[in-house]
C-alpha positions as CSV (number, residue, x, y, z in Angstrom):
1,M,35.5,129.0,120.7
2,Y,37.5,126.3,118.9
3,N,35.6,123.1,118.3
4,N,36.3,120.0,116.2
5,K,36.0,116.2,116.5
6,Y,38.9,116.0,119.0
7,N,39.2,119.2,121.0
8,I,37.0,121.9,122.7
9,V,38.5,125.2,123.9
10,I,36.4,128.0,125.3
11,C,37.9,131.4,126.1
12,G,36.6,134.8,127.0
13,A,35.7,137.2,129.9
14,V,33.4,135.1,132.2
15,N,33.3,137.8,134.9
16,V,34.2,135.3,137.6
17,N,37.3,135.9,139.5
18,Y,39.3,132.7,139.6
19,L,41.8,134.1,142.1
20,I,39.2,134.1,144.8
21,D,37.2,131.0,146.0
22,N,33.5,131.9,146.0
23,N,30.1,130.5,145.1
24,R,30.0,131.9,141.6
25,W,33.3,130.2,140.8
26,N,32.2,126.9,142.4
27,Q,28.9,127.0,140.4
28,L,30.6,127.7,137.1
29,D,33.3,125.2,137.8
30,A,30.8,122.5,138.5
31,V,28.9,123.1,135.2
32,L,32.1,123.1,133.1
33,R,33.6,120.0,134.8
34,S,30.5,118.0,133.9
35,H,31.7,118.5,130.3
36,N,35.4,117.8,131.1
37,L,36.2,121.5,130.8
38,V,38.7,123.1,133.2
39,G,39.9,126.6,133.5
40,I,43.7,126.9,133.3
41,A,44.4,130.6,133.9
42,E,46.3,130.8,137.2
43,F,47.5,134.3,137.0
44,P,45.9,137.8,136.9
45,T,44.4,138.8,133.6
46,R,42.9,142.2,134.5
47,F,44.6,145.0,136.4
48,G,42.9,148.0,138.1
49,L,44.3,150.8,140.1
50,N,44.2,148.9,143.4
51,S,43.2,145.4,142.3
52,Q,43.9,142.5,140.0
53,T,41.6,139.7,139.0
54,A,41.4,136.7,136.7
55,I,38.0,137.1,135.1
56,D,39.4,136.1,131.6
57,N,40.0,132.5,131.3
58,V,40.6,129.6,128.9
59,F,38.7,126.3,129.4
60,I,40.0,123.1,127.8
61,D,38.6,119.6,127.4
62,T,40.9,117.5,129.6
63,S,39.8,114.3,128.0
64,T,41.3,115.2,124.6
65,I,44.0,117.8,125.3
66,E,46.8,116.1,127.0
67,K,49.3,119.0,127.4
68,C,49.0,122.7,127.1
69,D,50.7,125.9,128.4
70,L,49.0,129.3,128.9
71,Y,51.0,132.6,129.1
72,P,49.9,136.2,129.8
73,L,50.4,138.5,126.8
74,I,50.5,142.3,127.7
75,N,49.2,144.2,124.7
76,G,49.0,147.7,126.2
77,L,45.6,148.4,124.6
78,S,43.3,147.5,127.5
79,D,43.3,146.7,131.2
80,H,42.6,143.1,130.1
81,D,45.8,141.2,129.2
82,A,45.7,138.8,126.2
83,Q,46.5,135.1,126.7
84,L,48.7,132.8,124.6
85,L,47.7,129.2,124.5
86,I,50.1,126.5,123.2
87,S,48.8,123.0,123.1
88,N,49.0,119.7,121.2
89,M,45.6,120.1,119.5
90,G,46.9,118.9,116.2
91,Q,48.1,115.6,117.7
92,K,45.9,112.7,118.2
93,K,46.1,111.1,121.7
94,E,47.5,107.6,121.4
95,K,45.2,104.9,122.5
96,E,46.2,102.9,125.6
97,C,47.5,99.4,125.0
98,Y,46.9,96.3,127.0
99,T,48.6,92.9,127.0
100,Y,46.7,89.6,126.5
101,T,47.5,86.0,125.7
102,K,46.6,84.3,122.4
103,R,47.5,81.3,120.3
104,K,50.2,81.7,117.6
105,I,48.1,80.8,114.6
106,N,49.5,81.4,111.1
107,K,50.1,79.3,108.0
108,H,53.2,77.7,109.4
109,T,51.6,76.6,112.7
110,I,48.6,75.4,110.8
111,A,50.8,73.3,108.6
112,D,52.5,71.8,111.6
113,F,49.1,71.0,113.2
114,Q,48.0,69.2,110.1
115,L,51.2,67.3,109.8
116,K,51.0,66.0,113.4
117,L,47.4,65.0,113.0
118,R,48.3,63.1,109.8
119,H,51.0,61.1,111.4
120,E,49.1,60.3,114.6
121,I,48.1,56.5,114.9
122,W,44.4,57.0,115.3
123,K,43.5,53.3,114.8
124,L,44.6,52.6,118.4
125,L,41.5,54.5,119.5
126,L,39.3,51.8,118.0
127,D,40.5,49.2,120.6
128,G,37.8,48.8,123.1
129,N,34.0,49.1,123.3
130,D,33.6,52.0,125.8
131,V,32.6,55.1,123.7
132,N,33.3,57.5,126.5
133,K,36.9,56.2,126.9
134,I,37.4,56.3,123.2
135,F,36.2,59.9,123.0
136,N,38.3,61.0,125.9
137,S,41.4,59.4,124.4
138,F,40.7,61.2,121.1
139,L,40.2,64.5,122.8
140,N,43.4,64.2,124.8
141,I,45.4,63.5,121.7
142,F,43.8,66.3,119.8
143,L,44.3,68.9,122.5
144,R,47.9,67.7,123.0
145,I,48.7,68.3,119.3
146,Y,46.7,71.5,119.3
147,C,48.6,73.0,122.2
148,S,52.0,71.9,120.9
149,S,51.3,73.4,117.5
150,F,49.6,76.7,118.5
151,L,51.8,78.0,121.4
152,L,50.6,80.7,123.8
153,I,52.2,84.1,123.2
154,Q,51.8,87.6,124.7
155,A,50.4,90.2,122.4
156,K,49.5,93.9,122.7
157,S,46.4,95.5,121.4
158,K,45.0,99.1,121.4
159,M,42.0,99.5,123.7
160,N,38.8,100.2,121.9
161,K,37.6,103.4,123.4
162,N,33.8,103.5,123.5
163,S,32.3,106.6,125.0
164,W,30.0,104.6,127.2
165,I,33.0,102.9,129.0
166,T,33.4,105.3,131.9
167,P,36.1,105.1,134.6
168,G,33.3,103.9,136.9
169,I,32.4,101.0,134.7
170,I,36.0,100.0,134.3
171,T,36.4,100.0,138.1
172,S,33.2,98.0,138.6
173,C,34.2,95.4,136.0
174,K,37.6,95.0,137.7
175,H,35.8,94.5,141.1
176,K,33.5,92.0,139.5
177,R,36.5,89.9,138.2
178,E,38.0,90.1,141.7
179,L,34.8,88.8,143.2
180,F,34.7,86.0,140.7
181,K,38.2,84.9,141.6
182,E,37.3,85.0,145.3
183,L,34.4,82.7,144.6
184,Q,36.7,80.1,143.0
185,I,38.5,79.6,146.3
186,N,35.8,80.5,148.8
187,N,32.5,78.8,148.5
188,N,30.4,81.2,150.5
189,D,26.7,81.6,150.0
190,T,26.7,85.3,151.2
191,L,29.5,86.1,148.8
192,L,27.7,84.3,146.0
193,S,24.5,86.3,146.6
194,Y,26.5,89.5,146.7
195,Y,28.2,88.6,143.4
196,R,24.9,87.9,141.7
197,D,23.3,91.2,142.8
198,Y,26.5,93.1,141.9
199,T,26.5,91.5,138.4
200,K,22.8,92.4,137.8
201,I,23.4,96.0,138.8
202,L,26.5,96.3,136.7
203,S,24.7,94.8,133.7
204,A,21.9,97.3,134.1
205,V,24.4,100.2,134.2
206,I,26.3,99.0,131.1
207,R,23.0,98.5,129.3
208,M,21.8,102.0,130.1
209,A,25.2,103.5,129.2
210,K,25.0,101.8,125.8
211,I,21.5,103.0,125.2
212,I,22.5,106.6,125.9
213,E,25.5,106.3,123.5
214,H,23.4,104.7,120.8
215,D,20.7,107.4,121.1
216,K,23.4,110.0,120.8
217,L,24.9,108.4,117.7
218,I,21.5,108.1,116.0
219,Q,20.5,111.7,116.8
220,N,23.7,113.2,115.5
221,S,23.8,111.0,112.3
222,H,22.8,112.2,108.9
223,N,21.6,108.8,107.9
224,K,19.7,107.5,111.0
225,A,18.7,104.2,109.3
226,E,22.3,103.3,108.4
227,S,23.5,104.2,111.9
228,T,20.8,102.1,113.5
229,W,21.7,99.0,111.4
230,G,25.4,99.7,112.1
231,I,24.7,99.6,115.9
232,V,22.6,96.4,115.5
233,N,25.4,94.7,113.5
234,K,28.0,95.7,116.0
235,E,26.0,94.4,118.9
236,F,25.5,91.0,117.2
237,G,29.1,90.9,116.1
238,R,28.3,90.8,112.4
239,N,30.9,93.3,111.4
240,K,33.8,91.4,112.9
241,K,36.4,89.9,110.7
242,G,36.4,86.2,110.4
243,S,38.9,84.0,112.1
244,E,42.1,83.2,110.2
245,I,41.2,79.5,110.3
246,Q,38.0,78.8,108.4
247,T,38.5,75.1,107.8
248,V,41.3,72.5,108.3
249,T,41.4,69.8,105.7
250,L,42.9,66.6,106.9
251,K,43.5,63.4,104.9
252,V,44.2,60.3,107.0
253,K,45.9,57.4,105.2
254,N,44.9,53.9,105.9
255,H,47.7,51.8,107.4
């Protein structure tokens, strides 16, 4: 058996003929598939006088090994043929990317933002006695300058693969977003009740998935205290990098 952080390969004579569909094959296949292991021998591996079987097999982890080829290798020493496996075990599987929208914020756009704020005639806001109108005018000017300085751009990012994010959770989150969009255009009490129940169930599933993952990380860690605090900091966002903009200093000249 070959086993490291990225790949699992099990090989040997399992005494289950994979050329014939039977209960033993189905039972073994169900156990192995629960660990993402799939047999890939699709040819006879043992030859008798009047029969041929595939009781020797190679099982690979389909979640980490993206491509592989298996060939029979006749050695002439036994009625069991050898098997040659060629795969991309040494290559890391690239993370999937997704596209998202963000503001273009760098030292040049920050300088442009400060310059526009500095040259804005703010004293016009002081005309009038209605505080709400003055605040709304200020907010409109500020947002106009902000949006003109920090333009929206498309960016790509590698997906953060957490083991607790299963295909089922991804599908459920997508369905939740679709329900939310439907609620924006269809004010239906039945749909709203369904959305709330669906959200509660999904939150419970995600919470349990995280608990299982955290328990596994702590149990397999050499320093359980450090791993526990690492999980706590991650959940509270304490290990995230700070934003590029910490403060914006602006000096307004009196006209």
